[in-house]
C-alpha positions, 0 to 999 in steps of 0.5 A, a space after each residue: 880172440 875173435 877169429 875171422 877169415 874174409 875171402 876177397 874175390 874180384 871184386 867182393 868180400 864174402 863178409 860185410 858185417 863183423 861183430 866184436 866187443 870192446 877189448 876183444 882182440 880180433 885176429 883177421 885173415 884176408 884170404 885173397 882168392 882173386 887175380 887182383 891185389 886186395 886189402 882190408 882197411 879201417 881208416 879210424 878206430 880207437 885201438 888198445 895195444 899193438 897191431 901185429 901182422 903176418 904176411 904170407 904173400 904181400 903185394 910188392 907195390 900196393 895201390 892205396 889210392 882210395 885213402 889220403 892217410 894211413 889207415 889205423 888198421 890195414 892188411 894187404 894180400 897179393 893175388 892168391 895170397 893170405 895175410 893176417 892182422 890182430 888188433 883190439 878195438 878200444 871203443 864201441 861204435 860202427 867202423 867201416 872197412 873197405 879195400 883201398 885199391 882204386 875202384 874196389 870200394 865203389 864196386 862193393 868191397 866194403 863192410 862194417 865192424 860193429 864193436 859192442 
């Protein structure tokens, strides 16, 4: 799998561009080094197989006010926490990712997953 660690601070991701290939599993860890909760979400992306997650420190009540529907890929981490998700993209394309917590995307917590 492609192994990626994204560090979230208040309010930014340290990686704004990720590249992978169709059919390659992505093992992504969200390392929240900020004092606010954060997440990593992709609203729409074709996937193969199941999504697996491992939460070390998940927020109790997670604010997802930036989206109206459940994202296809979503992992959240409380302040100071880490969570991991593994998913496999099924189609080439550019898939925006962002933090769904109110105001975080507008402040710059966004990027793009490029699937070749």
